[in-house]
matplotlib code that plots the C-alpha trace (Angstrom):
import matplotlib.pyplot as plt

x = [-30.2, -28.0, -29.6, -29.3, -27.7, -29.3, -32.7, -35.7, -37.2, -40.6, -39.7, -42.1, -39.6, -37.0, -37.2, -37.2, -34.5, -32.5, -34.4, -34.8, -33.6, -37.2, -37.9, -34.9, -35.9, -39.4, -38.0, -35.7, -38.5, -41.4, -40.2, -37.1, -37.5, -35.2, -36.4, -34.1, -33.6, -31.1, -30.3, -27.8, -25.2, -28.0, -29.8, -32.7, -34.3, -33.6, -35.3, -37.1, -38.5, -42.1, -41.3, -39.5, -42.3, -44.8, -43.1, -44.2, -47.6, -46.9, -46.4, -42.7, -43.2, -44.4, -41.1, -38.7, -37.5, -38.0, -35.2, -34.4, -35.0, -38.5, -39.4, -37.7, -38.3, -35.5, -35.1, -34.6, -32.6, -30.2, -29.7, -29.0, -26.9, -23.5, -23.9, -24.9, -21.8, -19.5, -21.1, -20.8, -17.1, -16.7, -17.2, -19.5, -21.6, -23.8, -25.8, -29.0, -31.9, -35.3, -38.2, -42.0, -43.2, -46.3, -48.4, -47.3, -44.9, -41.6, -38.9, -35.2, -33.7, -30.2, -29.3, -26.6, -25.3, -23.1, -21.5, -23.1, -20.3, -20.2, -18.1, -15.1, -15.4, -16.7, -19.3, -22.4, -24.9, -25.8, -27.6, -29.6, -31.0, -32.6, -33.7, -35.7, -33.6, -36.1, -36.2, -32.4, -32.0, -34.5, -32.8, -29.4, -30.5, -32.1, -28.9, -26.8, -29.1, -28.8, -25.0, -24.9, -26.9, -24.8, -21.6, -23.0, -23.8, -20.3, -18.6, -20.5, -20.4, -18.8, -17.0, -14.2, -15.4, -12.6, -13.1, -10.4, -10.2, -9.6, -5.8, -6.5, -5.5, -7.5, -10.3, -12.2, -11.0, -13.6, -13.0, -13.4, -10.7, -8.4, -9.0, -8.7, -5.5, -4.0, -3.4, -4.9, -6.9, -4.2, -1.5, -3.6, -3.8, 0.0, 0.5, -0.3, -2.8, -0.1, 2.2, -0.7, -1.9, 1.5, 0.6, 3.0, 3.5, 3.8, 1.7, -0.3, -1.3, -5.0, -6.1, -4.2, -5.7, -9.2, -8.8, -7.3, -10.4, -12.6, -10.5, -10.6, -14.5, -14.2, -16.3, -18.5, -17.9, -15.8, -14.8, -11.3, -9.7, -6.2, -3.7, -2.1, 0.2, -1.3, 0.6, 2.1, 3.4, 0.7, -0.9, -4.6, -6.8, -9.4, -12.4, -12.8, -16.1, -15.3, -17.5, -16.7, -18.5, -18.4, -19.3, -21.6, -18.8, -18.2, -14.9, -14.2, -14.2, -13.9, -13.8, -15.7, -14.5, -16.2, -13.6, -14.3, -11.7, -11.9, -8.7, -10.7, -12.3, -9.1, -7.3, -10.1, -10.0, -6.2, -6.7, -9.2, -6.9, -4.0, -6.1, -7.0, -3.4, -1.6, -1.4, -3.3, -0.9, 2.5, 1.7, 3.5, 1.9, -0.5, -0.4, -2.6, -0.9, 2.5, 1.5, 0.6, 4.0, 5.6, 3.8, 4.9, 8.5, 8.6, 7.1, 9.9, 12.5, 11.3, 11.6, 15.0, 16.5, 17.4, 17.0, 14.4, 14.8, 12.3, 13.1, 10.6, 11.0, 9.4, 9.9, 11.4, 9.9, 7.1, 4.4, 5.9, 5.4, 1.6, 1.3, 3.3, 2.8, -0.4, -1.4, -0.8, 2.9, 2.9, 1.5, 4.3, 6.9, 5.5, 5.5, 9.2, 10.1, 8.5, 10.6, 13.8, 13.3, 12.6, 15.8, 17.8, 16.7, 17.4, 15.1, 13.8, 13.1, 9.5, 8.5, 5.2, 3.6, 1.7, 0.0, 0.8, 4.6, 5.5, 7.2, 8.5, 10.9, 11.1, 14.5, 15.0, 18.0, 20.8, 20.4, 21.9, 22.2, 25.0, 23.1, 20.1, 22.2, 23.8, 20.5, 19.1, 22.1, 21.5, 17.9, 19.0, 21.6, 19.1, 16.5, 19.1, 20.2, 19.4, 19.1, 16.9, 15.0, 11.7, 13.3, 13.2, 9.5, 8.3, 10.7, 11.2, 7.7, 8.8, 11.9, 14.6, 14.7, 11.0, 11.4, 11.2, 14.0, 12.7, 14.7, 14.0, 14.6, 14.9, 14.5, 15.7, 14.6, 16.5, 15.1, 16.1, 13.4, 12.8, 11.9, 10.2, 6.6, 4.9, 3.6, 6.8, 8.9, 6.8, 7.0, 10.8, 11.4, 9.0, 10.7, 14.1, 12.8, 11.7, 15.1, 16.6, 14.4, 15.4, 19.0, 18.6, 16.8, 18.2, 19.9, 19.5, 19.0, 19.0, 16.8, 18.7, 17.0, 15.5, 15.2]
y = [61.0, 63.9, 66.8, 70.2, 72.5, 75.5, 76.3, 76.5, 80.0, 78.3, 76.7, 78.3, 77.4, 79.7, 83.5, 85.0, 87.4, 88.5, 90.2, 93.9, 96.3, 97.1, 93.4, 93.0, 96.1, 94.7, 91.3, 93.0, 95.4, 93.0, 89.4, 89.2, 87.8, 90.4, 94.0, 96.5, 100.2, 102.7, 106.1, 108.8, 110.4, 112.7, 109.5, 110.3, 107.3, 107.3, 103.9, 101.2, 97.8, 97.0, 94.6, 97.3, 99.8, 97.3, 97.5, 101.1, 100.5, 102.9, 102.6, 102.9, 106.4, 107.7, 106.7, 108.0, 111.5, 110.9, 110.6, 107.5, 109.5, 110.4, 106.8, 104.9, 107.5, 109.0, 106.0, 103.4, 105.7, 106.3, 102.5, 102.0, 105.1, 103.6, 100.8, 103.3, 105.5, 102.5, 101.8, 105.4, 105.1, 102.3, 99.2, 96.3, 95.9, 93.0, 92.6, 91.0, 92.6, 91.7, 93.7, 93.5, 92.8, 94.3, 91.4, 92.1, 89.2, 89.8, 88.1, 88.2, 89.7, 89.9, 93.4, 94.0, 97.5, 97.9, 101.2, 102.7, 104.1, 106.3, 105.5, 107.0, 104.8, 107.5, 106.4, 108.3, 106.3, 102.9, 99.9, 98.3, 94.7, 92.6, 89.0, 87.0, 84.6, 84.0, 80.2, 80.0, 82.4, 80.5, 77.2, 78.6, 80.1, 76.8, 75.0, 77.6, 77.3, 73.5, 73.7, 76.2, 73.8, 70.9, 72.8, 73.9, 70.3, 69.2, 72.1, 71.3, 67.6, 65.8, 63.7, 65.1, 65.4, 65.0, 64.9, 63.6, 63.9, 61.0, 61.2, 61.3, 64.9, 66.8, 68.7, 69.6, 69.6, 70.4, 72.5, 69.3, 67.7, 70.6, 70.3, 66.5, 66.2, 69.6, 70.5, 73.6, 73.2, 75.0, 72.7, 69.6, 70.3, 70.2, 66.6, 63.2, 61.2, 59.1, 62.1, 64.1, 61.5, 60.1, 56.7, 54.0, 54.2, 50.4, 48.5, 46.8, 50.0, 49.5, 52.9, 52.8, 49.4, 50.7, 53.6, 51.3, 49.1, 52.2, 53.4, 50.0, 50.0, 46.8, 48.5, 51.6, 52.1, 50.7, 51.1, 50.9, 51.6, 53.1, 55.1, 58.3, 61.1, 64.5, 67.6, 67.8, 64.2, 62.8, 59.5, 59.5, 56.4, 56.9, 55.0, 55.9, 55.6, 56.0, 56.2, 56.7, 59.0, 57.8, 59.3, 57.8, 55.6, 54.2, 56.0, 57.3, 61.1, 61.6, 59.9, 61.2, 60.2, 60.6, 60.2, 59.6, 60.0, 56.7, 57.2, 57.1, 53.8, 52.3, 53.4, 51.9, 48.6, 48.6, 49.3, 46.5, 44.2, 45.2, 44.5, 41.1, 40.2, 41.6, 40.7, 43.4, 43.2, 43.4, 44.7, 41.7, 39.4, 36.9, 33.1, 33.1, 36.0, 34.5, 31.2, 33.1, 34.7, 31.3, 29.7, 32.5, 32.2, 28.4, 28.9, 31.4, 29.0, 26.2, 28.4, 29.8, 26.6, 28.7, 28.0, 29.1, 29.0, 29.2, 30.2, 29.0, 31.1, 30.1, 32.3, 30.7, 31.7, 33.8, 32.0, 33.3, 36.9, 36.4, 34.4, 36.9, 40.2, 39.9, 39.8, 43.5, 43.0, 39.9, 42.1, 44.6, 41.8, 40.4, 43.9, 44.3, 40.8, 41.7, 44.9, 43.2, 40.3, 42.8, 44.7, 41.5, 40.3, 41.7, 44.2, 41.6, 39.0, 38.4, 38.3, 37.0, 36.1, 32.8, 33.4, 33.3, 33.5, 31.9, 33.9, 32.9, 34.4, 33.6, 34.0, 34.0, 34.2, 34.7, 32.1, 28.8, 27.0, 29.3, 32.5, 31.2, 30.3, 33.8, 35.6, 33.3, 34.2, 37.9, 37.4, 35.6, 38.3, 41.1, 39.4, 39.2, 42.8, 45.1, 42.0, 41.2, 41.4, 42.6, 45.8, 47.1, 46.3, 47.3, 50.1, 50.7, 49.9, 46.4, 45.8, 43.9, 41.1, 40.4, 40.2, 36.6, 35.5, 35.5, 34.1, 32.0, 28.7, 28.8, 25.9, 26.3, 24.4, 25.0, 23.2, 22.8, 23.7, 20.0, 19.3, 22.5, 22.4, 24.8, 22.1, 20.1, 23.2, 24.3, 20.8, 20.5, 24.0, 23.2, 19.9, 21.7, 24.3, 21.6, 20.1, 23.4, 23.5, 20.0, 21.1, 23.6, 26.4, 29.7, 28.1, 27.3, 24.0, 23.3, 20.6, 18.2, 17.9, 14.5, 13.5]
z = [-75.6, -74.4, -72.5, -74.1, -71.6, -73.1, -71.4, -73.7, -74.0, -73.6, -70.2, -67.7, -64.9, -66.3, -66.5, -69.9, -68.8, -65.7, -62.9, -63.4, -60.8, -60.0, -59.4, -57.1, -55.2, -54.7, -53.5, -51.0, -49.9, -49.5, -49.5, -47.4, -43.9, -42.4, -41.7, -43.5, -43.2, -44.4, -42.8, -43.3, -41.0, -39.7, -38.7, -41.1, -42.8, -46.5, -47.2, -45.3, -46.2, -45.9, -43.0, -41.1, -41.6, -40.1, -36.8, -36.6, -38.1, -40.9, -44.7, -45.7, -47.2, -43.9, -42.2, -44.9, -43.9, -40.2, -37.7, -35.6, -32.4, -33.6, -34.4, -31.5, -28.8, -26.6, -24.3, -27.0, -29.2, -26.3, -25.9, -29.6, -30.2, -29.2, -31.8, -34.5, -33.7, -34.2, -37.6, -38.6, -37.7, -40.3, -38.1, -38.9, -35.7, -34.6, -31.4, -30.0, -28.3, -27.1, -28.6, -28.9, -32.4, -33.9, -32.6, -29.0, -28.7, -26.9, -29.0, -29.6, -32.8, -34.0, -35.5, -38.0, -38.8, -41.9, -42.9, -46.0, -48.2, -51.3, -54.3, -52.7, -49.6, -47.3, -44.7, -45.5, -43.4, -42.1, -43.5, -40.6, -40.9, -38.2, -38.1, -35.6, -33.6, -30.8, -31.1, -31.3, -28.4, -26.3, -27.0, -26.3, -23.1, -22.0, -22.9, -21.0, -18.0, -18.1, -18.4, -15.5, -13.4, -14.3, -13.6, -10.3, -9.4, -10.4, -8.6, -5.4, -5.6, -2.6, -5.3, -7.5, -11.1, -13.7, -17.5, -19.8, -23.6, -25.8, -25.1, -21.3, -21.0, -18.4, -19.9, -16.7, -13.1, -10.5, -7.4, -5.3, -7.4, -6.6, -2.9, -2.9, -4.9, -4.2, -7.9, -9.4, -12.6, -14.7, -13.2, -13.7, -17.5, -17.8, -16.6, -17.7, -15.6, -13.9, -13.3, -11.9, -9.4, -8.4, -9.7, -10.8, -14.6, -14.7, -17.3, -14.5, -12.8, -12.0, -13.0, -16.3, -17.0, -16.2, -18.7, -21.4, -21.2, -21.7, -24.6, -26.3, -25.9, -23.8, -21.1, -21.1, -17.4, -14.6, -11.0, -9.4, -6.1, -6.1, -4.0, -5.2, -3.9, -3.3, -4.5, -1.0, -1.1, 1.2, 0.3, -0.6, -1.2, -3.9, -5.5, -9.2, -11.1, -14.8, -17.9, -21.5, -24.0, -27.6, -30.9, -33.6, -34.9, -31.4, -30.8, -27.3, -27.3, -23.5, -20.2, -17.1, -13.7, -10.3, -7.6, -3.9, -1.1, 0.8, 2.9, 6.2, 5.2, 4.0, 7.2, 9.3, 7.4, 7.9, 11.6, 12.0, 10.1, 12.3, 15.4, 14.0, 13.1, 16.2, 19.8, 21.8, 24.7, 23.0, 19.5, 18.0, 15.4, 16.8, 16.1, 13.0, 11.3, 12.1, 10.6, 7.3, 7.3, 7.9, 5.0, 2.7, 3.9, 3.3, -0.2, -1.0, 0.5, -1.7, -4.8, -3.9, -2.2, 0.9, 4.6, 7.1, 10.9, 13.7, 17.3, 19.9, 23.2, 26.5, 29.6, 32.7, 36.1, 34.6, 36.6, 39.8, 38.6, 38.2, 41.4, 43.6, 41.9, 40.0, 36.3, 35.9, 36.7, 34.4, 31.5, 32.1, 31.9, 28.7, 27.0, 28.1, 26.8, 23.4, 23.3, 24.1, 21.6, 18.9, 19.7, 19.6, 16.1, 12.6, 10.9, 8.5, 11.1, 12.2, 15.9, 17.3, 20.6, 20.4, 23.8, 27.5, 27.8, 24.5, 21.7, 18.3, 15.8, 12.1, 10.4, 6.7, 4.4, 5.2, 7.9, 9.1, 12.5, 13.6, 12.8, 14.6, 17.7, 17.6, 17.5, 20.3, 22.4, 21.9, 23.0, 26.2, 27.0, 26.5, 28.8, 31.5, 31.3, 34.2, 36.4, 38.0, 34.7, 36.2, 37.3, 33.7, 33.5, 37.1, 38.0, 41.7, 42.8, 44.1, 46.2, 44.3, 46.8, 46.1, 42.3, 40.8, 38.6, 34.9, 32.0, 28.8, 27.1, 23.3, 20.8, 17.3, 14.2, 10.9, 7.9, 4.3, 1.7, 0.9, 4.6, 5.4, 6.6, 9.0, 11.4, 11.4, 11.9, 14.9, 16.4, 16.1, 17.5, 20.4, 21.2, 21.1, 23.5, 26.0, 25.6, 26.7, 29.8, 30.7, 30.4, 33.2, 31.5, 30.3, 27.3, 23.5, 21.9, 18.1, 16.7, 14.4, 10.9, 10.2, 13.9]

ax = plt.figure().add_subplot(projection="3d")
ax.plot(x, y, z, "-o")
ax.set_aspect("equal")
plt.show()
């Protein structure tokens, strides 16, 4: 059965007729939550609601005809007068103020002043309405205070605090981030993440991958260590702690990052690693680090079908230096030997001290037996420069006639990728070096592959 859209005259829920002007006036005067007053350009009340009159403890008819200054007092009237003048000038004005209500409670109210105009549009007074917003104001102030505390914590954190929007554009850049990376906040917002931090834009960039996992909701938080360029071009090592903020549907709306400068830690680790991998006397690689380099070189050679050569260098006459001049002089000689060998080889070649007076050089492509012999010859020539050799290491502290003669014997092993193995390469180069010593020292011998 269809419903009749015409209301029944007997329906008690529906009024018999529209509200009369008197009824509307009564509703506005007595039943509206806001307090309302109307005053003319002389600031004389022309009408007030019952709620407004209660604030003064008077019936409405006792307020009508009185001025605002009389009712509010000179002090309060002076505070409100600038807002009233703006409304009389035709402006809609709204402001908040804290007042004490008739019960003695101090609460916040929002006040609206609207120009009262005649039929010609001339402003003839003001309509004033006020509504309690105490709970809203209190909540807002609490939120503002909480945000202020949080901002203060972020601004003073020893970690850089950076917030990105869903597209990884910078939304917040803390003062610590500015000091750490050298970019001002206004500059930071103009660049993409990788441009900003001087990171590689490659697909396997660790920071890019970390953010992609957050955006794809594969992780809610993650940690990554990266290196970046500061605004001045200096390298900075950072540890990133990232977390994603999602909406009710699970979509990432922002990413918060706490960033720690770990440059000192990284540099210390590198320094410790350097000490562990290098000979403390000469600064060259030590035996274990050199072996790692050899294994990598042979692996590359097997993949590229190229050659690798090893020079095994043993000093001749070095024992006499320690015996006649002491170990301090011997250390000076070893440092000078390291410098001269390094000068004789190519930039890509790797030099190491195995211990005592034994040195090795690793040669990679382009290399063959002739190249290895040529480099070995340069090493011998440099060791014999400024003869006697020790003069370069000890200066004029020892007469030349007392300086032992120091030279070197060099064994060379050149292997094809199919034959290359670290231990066998060392063994053949070592055997070739002893062959050079048996041949009268101060010469080079090349091991024959397969023998």
